[in-house]
C-alpha positions in Angstrom: 0.1 0.0 0.1 1.4 3.4 -1.1 1.8 6.0 1.7 0.4 9.6 0.8 2.5 12.6 2.0 -0.3 14.5 3.3 -3.9 13.5 4.1 -6.2 16.3 5.1 -9.5 15.5 6.7 -12.4 18.2 6.2 -13.6 20.0 3.1 -14.5 23.2 5.0 -12.4 26.4 4.7 -9.5 25.2 7.0 -9.3 21.9 5.1 -9.1 23.4 1.7 -6.9 26.2 2.8 -4.3 23.5 4.4 -4.3 21.4 1.0 -3.9 24.4 -0.9 -0.8 25.6 1.2 0.6 22.1 1.4 0.4 22.0 -2.5 2.0 25.2 -2.8 4.8 24.7 -0.3 5.5 21.0 -1.4 4.5 20.6 -5.1 6.4 17.3 -5.3 4.2 15.9 -2.5 0.9 14.1 -3.0 -1.9 15.7 -1.0 -5.2 14.1 -0.4 -8.2 16.0 0.8 -11.1 13.8 2.4 -14.4 15.4 2.5 -18.0 13.6 2.9 -19.4 16.5 0.6 -19.1 17.0 -3.0 -18.7 20.9 -2.5 -15.7 22.2 -0.6 -15.4 25.8 0.7 -13.0 28.0 -1.0 -11.6 31.4 -0.7 -12.6 33.8 -3.4 -11.9 37.7 -4.1 -8.7 37.7 -1.9 -7.2 41.1 -1.1 -4.4 42.1 0.9 -5.6 45.2 2.7 -2.6 46.0 4.6 0.5 44.1 6.2 -1.7 42.2 8.8 -5.2 42.7 7.3 -6.8 40.2 4.5 -10.2 40.7 2.9 -11.8 37.6 1.2 -15.1 35.8 0.6 -15.7 32.0 1.2 -17.7 30.3 -1.4 -18.9 26.7 -2.0 -17.3 25.3 -4.9 -17.0 22.0 -6.9 -14.0 20.0 -5.8 -12.7 20.2 -9.6 -11.9 23.8 -8.6 -9.2 22.5 -6.1 -7.7 19.8 -8.4 -7.4 21.9 -11.5 -5.6 24.7 -9.6 -3.4 22.3 -7.5 -2.6 19.2 -9.7 -0.9 17.4 -6.8 -4.1 17.5 -4.8 -6.6 14.5 -5.0 -10.1 14.8 -3.4 -11.8 11.6 -2.0 -15.7 12.2 -1.4 -16.2 9.8 1.6 -16.7 10.1 5.5 -14.1 9.2 7.6 -14.9 6.1 10.0 -11.6 5.8 11.8 -8.1 7.0 12.5 -5.1 5.2 13.7 -2.1 7.4 14.7 0.0 4.3 15.4 -0.6 2.8 12.0 -0.8 6.1 10.1 -4.1 5.1 8.4 -7.3 6.8 7.9 -10.4 4.3 7.3 -13.2 5.4 4.9 -16.8 4.6 4.9 -16.6 2.2 1.8 -13.9 0.2 3.8 -10.8 1.7 2.0 -7.8 2.9 3.9 -5.5 5.6 3.4 -1.8 5.3 4.5 -0.3 8.7 5.3 3.0 10.2 6.2 1.5 13.3 7.8 -2.2 13.9 8.7 -4.0 17.2 9.3 -7.6 17.1 10.9 -9.4 20.3 10.0 -13.0 19.1 10.8 -14.3 22.5 12.0 -15.6 23.5 15.4 -18.7 24.2 17.3 -19.2 27.6 18.5 -19.5 28.2 22.3 -22.8 30.2 22.8 -23.9 32.0 25.8 -26.7 29.8 26.2 -27.8 26.9 24.0 -31.7 27.1 24.7 -32.1 30.8 24.1 -34.2 31.6 21.2 -32.4 35.1 21.3 -28.8 33.6 20.7 -27.8 32.7 17.2 -24.2 31.3 16.7 -22.4 32.4 13.6 -19.8 30.1 12.4 -20.0 29.7 8.6 -21.8 31.0 5.6 -25.0 28.9 6.6 -25.3 30.3 10.1 -25.0 33.8 8.7 -28.1 33.1 6.5 -29.9 31.8 9.3 -29.1 34.8 11.5 -30.2 37.2 8.5 -33.5 35.2 8.3 -33.9 35.5 12.0 -33.3 39.3 11.9 -35.6 39.8 8.8 -38.6 38.1 10.8 -37.9 39.5 14.2 -38.7 42.7 15.9 -34.8 43.7 15.7 -33.4 45.8 13.0 -30.5 44.4 11.2 -28.3 46.8 13.2 -29.6 45.4 16.4 -29.2 41.8 15.3 -25.5 42.4 14.3 -24.9 43.7 17.7 -26.5 40.7 19.8 
């Protein structure tokens, strides 16, 4: 079984950015991004505003976007069912196994909210949660400015 230089688990913005940077920093290495989804989150409209400030948008894209711009990146569309750090393996839902040299786990996080049960608290973590917040603001008694400050 051939070993993959880098396996990146997670098709969100962290995983895609990680795979892109590995591809740029080690163009001779093979990079495999594992994502349960057929869509990935990618940075678009990147602009360096100052030495320490950057502006960009996050968009959902087809995985072909990543493989076309980074030829040493391969994308696997399967959920991960197990990881063995001792054996350097990632088990996938179809029973296949990826053997890796280095593993990056970029599976995202859950926001810590003030209270989970309050209808007045909306946690913003990604594009989807921003859309939920916009919907809540649109159909509530708050103006959009009030909602942004909550």
